[in-house]
Structures are given as C-alpha cells and as structure tokens.
FIKE-283593 format. One record per residue (C-alpha): residue in one letter; residue number from 1; x, y negated, z. Coordinates in steps of 0.05 Angstrom, whole numbers, plus 32768, in hexadecimal, padded with zeros to 4 digits. Layout:
REM FIKE-283593
<aa->a | i->NUM | u->X | v->Y | w->Z> $
...
This chain:
REM FIKE-283593
<aa->y | i->1 | u->7ECB | v->8079 | w->853B> $
<aa->v | i->2 | u->7EA2 | v->8061 | w->8503> $
<aa->k | i->3 | u->7EC5 | v->801F | w->8503> $
<aa->s | i->4 | u->7F08 | v->8044 | w->8502> $
<aa->a | i->5 | u->7EF2 | v->806E | w->84C9> $
<aa->r | i->6 | u->7EDA | v->8033 | w->84A2> $
<aa->v | i->7 | u->7F1E | v->800F | w->84AE> $
<aa->v | i->8 | u->7F43 | v->804C | w->8498> $
<aa->g | i->9 | u->7F1A | v->8052 | w->845A> $
<aa->d | i->10 | u->7F28 | v->8009 | w->8448> $
<aa->v | i->11 | u->7F72 | v->8014 | w->8452> $
<aa->i | i->12 | u->7F70 | v->8050 | w->8428> $
<aa->g | i->13 | u->7F4A | v->802C | w->83F1> $
<aa->k | i->14 | u->7F7E | v->7FF3 | w->83F2> $
<aa->y | i->15 | u->7FBE | v->8019 | w->83F9> $
<aa->h | i->16 | u->7FB1 | v->805C | w->83DC> $
<aa->p | i->17 | u->7F86 | v->8056 | w->839D> $
<aa->h | i->18 | u->7FAD | v->8093 | w->837B> $
<aa->g | i->19 | u->7FBD | v->80CB | w->83AD> $
<aa->d | i->20 | u->7F80 | v->80EB | w->83CB> $
<aa->l | i->21 | u->7FA1 | v->812A | w->83E4> $
<aa->a | i->22 | u->7FD8 | v->8104 | w->8405> $
<aa->v | i->23 | u->7FA9 | v->80D3 | w->8425> $
<aa->y | i->24 | u->7F7C | v->8110 | w->843D> $
<aa->n | i->25 | u->7FBA | v->8131 | w->845C> $
<aa->t | i->26 | u->7FCB | v->80F0 | w->8482> $
<aa->i | i->27 | u->7F82 | v->80E8 | w->849A> $
<aa->v | i->28 | u->7F83 | v->8131 | w->84B4> $
<aa->r | i->29 | u->7FC1 | v->8126 | w->84DA> $
<aa->m | i->30 | u->7FA7 | v->80E2 | w->84F6> $
<aa->a | i->31 | u->7F64 | v->8104 | w->8507> $
<aa->q | i->32 | u->7F81 | v->813F | w->852C> $
<aa->p | i->33 | u->7FA0 | v->8119 | w->8567> $
<aa->f | i->34 | u->7F63 | v->80E8 | w->8567> $
<aa->s | i->35 | u->7F30 | v->8125 | w->856B> $
<aa->l | i->36 | u->7F59 | v->8143 | w->85A1> $
<aa->r | i->37 | u->7F54 | v->8102 | w->85C9> $
<aa->y | i->38 | u->7F0B | v->80FE | w->85C3> $
C-alpha cells in the first residue's frame, strides 16, 4: 500500500501540479474500492 501511495503521489506531482481538489476527489474514488478490497 505504501508503494502504491508513493506511486500515486509521484503521478499527481507530475500530471496534476495545479488542481489539488480534483486530484483529491480522484484519489478518494480510487481509494474506496481499494479499501473495500483490503
């Protein structure tokens, strides 16, 4: 999970330097099924 979070953080830093709120919403959507799985 730590590796995934780090990769997601790197991707956000590279592709989304401007929209924090939109990125946050995307992470929440990605994290919901992930947390349901584990």
